C-alpha positions in Angstrom: -16.7 53.9 11.3 -13.0 53.7 11.9 -11.6 50.2 12.2 -9.1 49.5 14.9 -6.6 47.2 13.1 -3.4 46.1 14.8 -0.5 43.9 13.6 -0.5 40.4 14.9 2.4 41.0 17.2 0.6 43.7 19.0 -2.7 42.0 19.8 -4.1 42.2 23.3 -6.0 39.8 25.5 -9.4 41.5 25.0 -12.5 39.3 25.4 -13.6 40.0 21.8 -11.0 40.1 19.0 -11.3 39.7 15.2 -8.7 38.2 12.9 -8.4 39.2 9.3 -6.9 36.6 6.9 -7.7 34.0 4.3 -10.0 31.7 6.3 -10.5 28.1 5.5 -12.6 25.3 7.1 -14.9 22.5 6.2 -18.5 21.6 6.6 -18.3 18.1 5.1 -15.8 15.8 3.4 -14.4 17.3 0.2 -14.7 15.5 -3.0 -11.6 13.6 -4.2 -10.9 16.5 -6.6 -10.5 18.9 -3.7 -12.6 22.0 -4.1 -16.4 21.8 -3.7 -19.3 23.0 -1.5 -17.9 21.2 1.5 -15.1 23.8 1.7 -15.5 27.3 3.2 -12.8 29.5 1.8 -12.9 33.3 2.5 -9.9 34.9 0.8 -10.4 38.2 2.7 -12.2 36.8 5.7 -12.8 37.9 9.3 -13.0 35.6 12.2 -14.6 37.1 15.3 -13.7 35.4 18.6 -15.5 36.2 21.9 -14.7 34.6 25.3 -12.8 31.7 23.7 -15.4 30.8 21.1 -16.1 31.7 17.5 -18.7 34.4 17.4 -18.8 35.2 13.7 -17.0 34.3 10.5 -17.5 35.8 7.1 -16.2 38.2 4.5 -14.2 41.1 5.9 -16.2 43.7 3.9 -19.4 42.3 5.3 -18.5 41.9 9.0 -16.0 44.6 9.7 -18.4 47.6 9.4 -20.8 46.0 12.0 -18.2 45.5 14.7 -18.1 47.6 17.8 -15.8 50.5 17.4 -13.4 49.2 20.1 -13.1 45.7 18.6 -9.5 44.9 17.9 -8.8 43.5 14.4 -5.6 41.5 14.2 -4.1 41.6 10.8 -3.0 38.2 9.4 -3.4 39.1 5.7 -1.1 37.0 3.5 -1.6 34.1 5.9 -4.2 31.3 6.1 -6.3 30.7 9.2 -7.6 27.1 9.7 -9.0 25.1 12.7 -6.3 23.7 14.9 -5.0 20.2 14.0 -6.2 17.1 15.8 -3.7 14.3 16.3 -5.6 11.1 17.1 -2.8 8.9 18.3 0.4 10.0 20.0 2.6 8.7 22.9 4.0 11.6 25.0 6.4 9.3 27.0 8.1 8.4 23.8 9.1 12.0 23.1 12.7 11.4 24.0 13.1 8.2 22.0 11.7 9.5 18.7 14.0 8.5 15.8 15.5 5.5 17.6 16.7 2.7 15.3 15.0 -0.7 15.5 14.3 -3.7 13.2 10.5 -3.6 13.9 7.7 -2.8 16.3 8.3 -5.5 19.0 12.1 -5.1 19.2 11.5 -1.3 19.3 9.2 -1.7 22.3 11.6 -3.9 24.2 14.8 -1.9 23.4 13.6 1.7 23.7 10.0 2.1 24.8 9.7 0.1 27.9 13.0 1.2 29.5 12.1 4.9 28.9 8.6 4.6 30.2 9.9 3.2 33.5 11.0 6.8 34.4 7.5 8.2 34.4 6.8 7.1 38.0 8.9 10.2 38.9 6.5 13.2 38.9 9.3 15.6 38.2 10.5 13.7 35.2 7.0 13.2 33.9 6.3 16.9 34.3 9.4 17.9 32.4 8.6 15.7 29.4 4.9 16.6 29.5 5.7 20.3 29.4 8.0 19.9 26.3 5.5 17.6 24.6 2.6 20.1 25.0 4.8 22.9 23.8 5.8 20.9 20.8 2.2 20.1 19.9 1.3 23.8 20.0 4.4 24.8 18.0 3.3 22.4 15.3 -0.3 23.7 15.2 -1.9 20.8 17.1 -4.5 21.9 19.5 -6.1 18.6 20.5 -4.5 15.1 20.7 -5.3 11.6 21.9 -2.4 10.9 24.1 -1.0 7.7 25.7 0.7 8.1 29.0 2.5 5.3 30.9 1.2 2.7 33.4 1.9 5.3 36.1 -1.0 7.5 37.2 1.6 10.2 37.8 2.3 10.3 34.1 -1.4 11.1 33.3 -1.5 13.7 36.1 1.5 15.4 34.6 0.1 15.6 31.1 -3.3 16.8 32.1 -1.8 19.4 34.4 0.2 20.9 31.6 -2.7 20.7 29.1 -5.1 22.2 31.6 -2.7 25.1 32.3 -3.0 26.0 28.6 -6.7 25.4 28.4 -6.3 22.8 25.6 -9.0 20.3 24.8 -7.0 17.1 25.4 -7.8 13.4 25.6 -5.3 11.2 27.5 -5.2 8.1 29.6 -3.0 5.9 31.8 -1.8 2.8 30.0 -3.3 -0.5 31.3 -0.8 -3.4 31.0 -0.9 -6.5 33.2 1.2 -9.0 31.2 3.9 -9.5 28.6 5.8 -6.4 29.7 8.6 -5.8 32.2 7.5 -6.3 35.8 8.4 -2.7 36.6 5.7 -1.5 34.1 3.0 -4.0 35.1 -0.3 -3.2 36.8 -3.1 -5.6 37.5 -6.7 -5.8 36.3 -7.8 -4.4 39.7 -5.2 -1.7 40.1 -5.4 -0.6 36.4 -9.2 -0.2 36.8 -8.9 1.5 40.1 -6.2 4.0 38.8 -8.2 4.6 35.6 -11.4 5.4 37.5 -9.6 7.7 39.9 -8.1 9.6 36.9 -11.5 9.8 35.2 -13.1 11.3 38.3 -10.1 13.7 38.7 -9.7 14.9 35.1 -12.6 13.9 32.8 -14.6 17.1 32.3 -12.2 19.3 34.2 -12.0 22.4 32.0 -11.3 21.0 28.6 -9.7 17.7 29.7 -11.2 14.4 28.6 -10.2 10.9 29.7 -9.4 7.9 27.4 -9.3 4.3 28.7 -6.0 3.0 27.4 -5.3 -0.7 27.3 -1.9 -0.6 25.5 -2.7 -3.4 23.1 -4.3 -6.8 23.4 -1.0 -8.7 24.0 -0.3 -6.7 27.1 -3.7 -7.2 28.8 -5.2 -10.3 30.2 -8.8 -11.1 29.6 -9.5 -10.0 33.1 -8.1 -6.6 32.4 -9.9 -6.2 29.1 -13.1 -7.1 30.9 -12.8 -4.5 33.6 -11.9 -2.0 30.9 -15.1 -2.9 29.1 -17.0 -2.4 32.4 -15.5 1.1 32.9 -16.4 1.9 29.3 -20.0 0.9 30.0 -20.1 2.9 33.2 -18.5 6.0 31.8 -20.1 6.2 28.4 -18.7 9.6 27.4 -15.0 8.7 28.0 -12.8 7.7 25.1 -11.2 4.3 24.5 -7.8 4.1 22.7 -5.6 1.2 21.8 -3.7 -0.4 18.9 -4.9 -3.0 16.4 -3.5 -4.8 13.4 -0.3 -2.8 13.1 2.2 -5.5 12.4 2.2 -9.1 11.0 4.2 -10.5 14.0 1.9 -8.7 16.4 -1.2 -10.2 14.7 0.3 -13.7 14.9 1.0 -13.2 18.6 -2.6 -12.0 19.3 -4.0 -15.1 17.5 -1.9 -17.3 19.9 -3.0 -15.4 23.0 -6.7 -15.2 22.0 -7.4 -18.4 20.0 -11.1 -18.0 20.4 -11.2 -14.6 18.7 -12.0 -14.4 15.0 -9.5 -11.6 14.5 -7.3 -9.1 16.4 -10.2 -6.5 16.3 -12.6 -9.1 17.5 -10.6 -9.4 20.8 -11.7 -5.8 21.6 -15.2 -6.4 20.4 -15.7 -9.3 22.7 -15.1 -7.0 25.7 -17.4 -4.2 24.6 -14.5 -1.9 23.5 -15.8 -1.0 20.0 -18.2 2.0 20.2 -18.3 5.7 19.4 -15.2 7.5 20.8 -13.2 4.3 20.5 -10.0 5.0 18.5 -7.7 2.3 17.3 -4.2 3.1 16.1 -3.0 1.7 12.8 -5.7 -0.7 11.7 -3.6 -1.8 8.7 -4.2 -5.5 8.5 -8.0 -5.6 8.9 -10.2 -7.6 6.7 -13.6 -6.7 5.2 -15.5 -8.1 8.2 -13.3 -6.0 10.6 -13.9 -2.8 8.6 -17.6 -3.4 8.5 -17.6 -4.0 12.3 -15.7 -0.7 12.8 -18.3 1.1 10.8 -21.3 -0.5 12.5 -19.9 0.2 16.0 -18.7 3.7 15.3 -15.1 2.9 16.2 -12.4 4.9 14.4 -9.1 4.0 12.9 -6.1 6.4 13.5 -3.8 6.2 10.5 -0.2 6.8 11.4 1.8 7.0 8.2 5.2 8.1 9.4 5.2 5.4 12.1 4.0 2.7 9.7 6.8 3.6 7.2 9.4 3.9 9.9 8.7 0.5 11.4 7.8 -1.1 8.0 4.4 -2.1 9.5 2.5 -1.9 6.2 0.3 0.4 4.2 -3.2 1.6 5.3 -5.8 0.7 2.7 -7.8 3.9 2.1 -9.9 2.3 -0.7 -11.0 -0.6 1.5 -11.8 1.7 4.4 -13.9 4.0 2.1 -15.7 1.1 0.6 -16.7 -0.2 4.0 -17.7 3.3 5.2 -15.2 3.0 8.1 -14.2 6.2 9.8 -10.5 7.1 9.9 -8.3 10.0 10.9 -4.6 11.0 10.8 -2.1 10.7 13.6 1.6 11.2 14.2 2.2 8.2 16.6 5.3 9.9 18.1 7.7 8.2 19.0 7.3 5.5 16.4 6.2 8.4 14.2 9.1 10.7 13.3 7.5 14.1 13.4 5.0 16.1 15.6 4.0 18.0 12.5 0.5 17.1 11.2 1.6 18.7 7.9 4.5 16.3 7.6 2.1 13.5 8.6 -0.2 14.5 5.7 2.7 14.5 3.3 3.4 10.9 4.2 -0.3 9.9 4.2 -0.5 11.1 0.6 2.5 8.9 -0.4 1.0 5.9 1.4 -2.3 6.4 -0.4 -0.5 6.6 -3.8 1.4 3.4 -3.1 -1.9 1.6 -2.5 -3.6 3.1 -5.6 -5.6 5.9 -3.9 -5.3 9.7 -4.1 -5.8 12.1 -1.2 -6.3 15.7 -2.2 -4.9 18.4 0.1 -8.5 19.4 0.9 -9.2 15.8 2.1 -6.0 15.6 4.2 -6.7 18.9 5.9 -10.3 17.8 6.5 -9.1 14.6 8.1 -6.9 16.5 10.5 -9.7 19.0 11.4 -13.4 18.6 10.8 -13.2 15.0 9.9 -11.3 14.1 13.1 -13.8 16.1 15.2 -16.8 14.3 13.7 -15.1 10.9 14.1 -14.4 11.7 17.7 -18.0 12.8 18.5 -16.7 16.4 18.9 -18.2 17.9 15.8 -19.2 21.5 16.3 -16.9 21.8 19.3 -13.4 21.6 17.7 -12.1 21.2 14.2 -14.2 24.0 12.7 -14.4 27.7 12.6 -18.2 27.8 12.5 -19.9 30.1 15.0 -20.3 28.5 18.5 -17.1 26.3 18.2 -14.2 26.6 20.6 -11.7 29.0 19.1 -8.8 26.7 18.5 -7.1 27.7 15.3 -3.7 28.0 13.5 -2.2 30.6 11.2 -0.3 29.0 8.3 2.3 31.0 6.4 2.5 30.2 2.7 5.9 32.1 2.6 7.5 30.3 5.6 10.4 29.0 3.5 11.9 30.3 0.3 10.8 27.1 -1.6 7.3 27.3 -0.2 7.0 30.9 -1.0 8.2 30.3 -4.6 5.8 27.4 -5.1 2.7 29.0 -3.6 3.2 32.2 -5.6 2.6 30.1 -8.7 -0.5 28.3 -7.4 -3.3 28.5 -9.9 -6.1 27.1 -7.6 -6.9 26.7 -4.0 -6.0 23.0 -4.2 -2.6 23.8 -5.6 -2.0 26.3 -2.7 -3.1 23.8 -0.1 -1.2 20.9 -1.7 2.0 22.9 -1.6 1.4 23.7 2.1 0.9 20.0 2.9 3.8 18.7 0.9 6.3 21.4 1.6 5.2 22.6 5.0 6.3 21.7 8.5 6.6 23.3 11.9 8.0 26.5 10.2 4.7 26.9 8.4 2.9 27.5 11.7 2.9 31.3 12.2 0.8 31.1 15.3 -1.4 28.7 17.3 -4.5 29.9 19.2 -6.2 27.9 22.0 -9.7 29.0 23.1 -8.9 32.3 21.5 -5.6 32.8 23.2 -2.3 33.0 21.3 0.1 30.4 22.6 
């Protein structure tokens, strides 16, 4: 048969399209050395996408002859196709205050975050930032994110509207915050619950949108607000929960004063039924062994935010202790405390944080954590984070020649781990040649 191959810049919007490239994805966590049976690597592979889902994946020579004669094959040879990246903790209202100077977390919130978030009651302003934010995620190869909005329901509506227009699988939620914040950003236990439930009913399950109950962090919620949040989590068992825990020493001391009956910062959330599958807690730096075991037993997930932790000098995530406890963890940018939307740059910093605490993250492991590992931790395995047949066709095309230095280094790679490690350590938004959402090039 004759094969209809087209360059990537000439692809159409046909319902069935195949993509030829080096294809990489994971079916389990790779060993610390990198390459093993958990990794699927097809150097001359073919990814067949039909109606927004992965239909087939395999070697080009095997699959191409069996394709229908009119199937378009988009030629990405020389590039690497992977699942789209999953950012498990990011604040879209902080887009415009990224890289703002501060002496620590709490002063940063007071000086930059709260005044900026006050503007998101204006739907036009929220829409403008949401549009830029979603575009930036896609430009950096991120196809799913767990997003914090502001206390204003309008901010969540704006984000979901932009995400839905692009057919992204997105998790987001209105922040709940009824104390220890400026009056202009304060809701109540009742209004926070009412607004959150309204947004759940409006957006959760609409297309690919998913809702996350979002108490900002324990110090800004009263016991009454945490209690109603727990009630909503019990009522809507398939929504997500997202908050912060054990990020900063000053914050931990404050929590112990506000909740003297709690054993630990994490225990505050546990007492209100907020530890369960699909509960994701940003940072999780200063946990003890009991906390980590509790995270494991409840199915809650830690979102490690290395660029933010280094920028705000919050501390170093303990990979070895998390692994020893069997606690699930993922990677996240935490923009705007984090200093980049790029998950590749986030992996770069995660590797350094791990080395500083005596651990080693292979490139295989880091890419797994940002794709299949994140999907499994979020109870979305088989849906996103993979290129296995049946999954939603969210994927990115990485260019090993995106910069002169990257091209020079990858040309000398003597193993797959070396190639991937160069992409992780030297890559950034320029490395993303294309991003596809549900099979559509963005």
